[in-house]
C-alpha angles and dihedrals in degrees: 000000000000090000091053091049092050091054097040106036094141094048089051090053091049091049090055091047091049093050091048090048092050091049091049093048091048089055091052096053135018089211095057098089093051117117091235091058092052091051089048091048090059096037095059092054102026096119091054096051092047088059091044090068093058092040090058090061092049095050094043085054089059097255136097135215113209092168100070097102091047090048088053090055092044094051092048089048092052090051093046094048090052090049091053093048090054091205094124136031112276093240088060089049088056091052092048090049092055092044090052086064091050090050090051089052091047093053093049092042092054091051091049103036102033104029096031101233117156113266090223091062098039096049093042086057087047090052089058098035101047092044090051090048091053091052092047092049094050098033093217091303126134108230120198137130091112120172113284094243091057094051090045092055091053100040107033133058117261105191110031105304093338119106125221093249092057091051089051091049094054091045091052091044093053093050092045092049092054094044095047100042104026108025133081091238090058091052089053090052091055094044093050090047091054095045128346090195093055089048091054092049087051090057097253116148096235098180092048092053093047092048092051091049093055092046090053090045090053093044092050091048089050091052091047091050093053091047090050090052090052091051094048096040091222142055131224129173089254094059112142092003112174093007089127091076094062092039096054092041092056092050096047094041086055089067098263108146115239085220093057134236101086142064138085135235089234090060091048091052090050089050091050091053091045097050093044091050093046090052090046091050092049089051091051087051089053093245109160125240095257092056091046089055089050090053091050089050090054090049088053091052092046093047089060100036104043099052090047092051090049092050092047091051091048093052091050094054113104116254114258116261116254 
């Protein structure tokens, strides 16, 4: 147990915070501990936490993707515009919407991995550009009237009380957990995040790994955007606006270093549960959305500041005497 705590100090802290949050929320509402509330807690943020899984890989690799929320809106806009045109079957429009996200990731990945531009700059441009593209495509309209089966998949449970999007999340999470912590690709992600130069000297194709990560990030954002459209029943150019704040907060709060090279999927999952429960508790306390966003912003600051202070303190401690 002590060995686990020494290797997972931050995860242990998160676990304590999560337990305290759950106890506090249970005191605020007698309905909080109900199974239906937990399903609802995930359902209202499911698209964000799907993207969190891919974002964890990107940040551990030493990069960042600020464009994910805009890519979500762009993908949903592509799907909706094809549905309005009526030129192709709607199922094909859904596929093209998801692939539009993968294409966005490919373009950004090429600029970052092949040309060598900083991911912060490229994806910031993507944040602005893909959001603008979504608004241009939809021309400030709200497009809905999707087929009944599509709305049903997004708005009704599929397996008992569990919706399709939650099943997809746990499937993606299981695959990502194995790949990151048990697979050779995951080891490459960590090595590159620690030092891209060392990775190159070790014979790792750094640009290829980075390119694949951004394609997957775009693809995941595209899928999340289409799922969000199904849950809402309509699409506007502002769909998923500002989601990147919660997404990046969950990853960094999970102990993933903003500088890359460290972090675990277990920590990210704990952070997801923590942020969702904090938002739920604030909602139970009738705290408005703006204040909730402010709290998430403070969590983002703390998730970067606190681990760095702990690490700085640890490196300053004198070495134990032999």
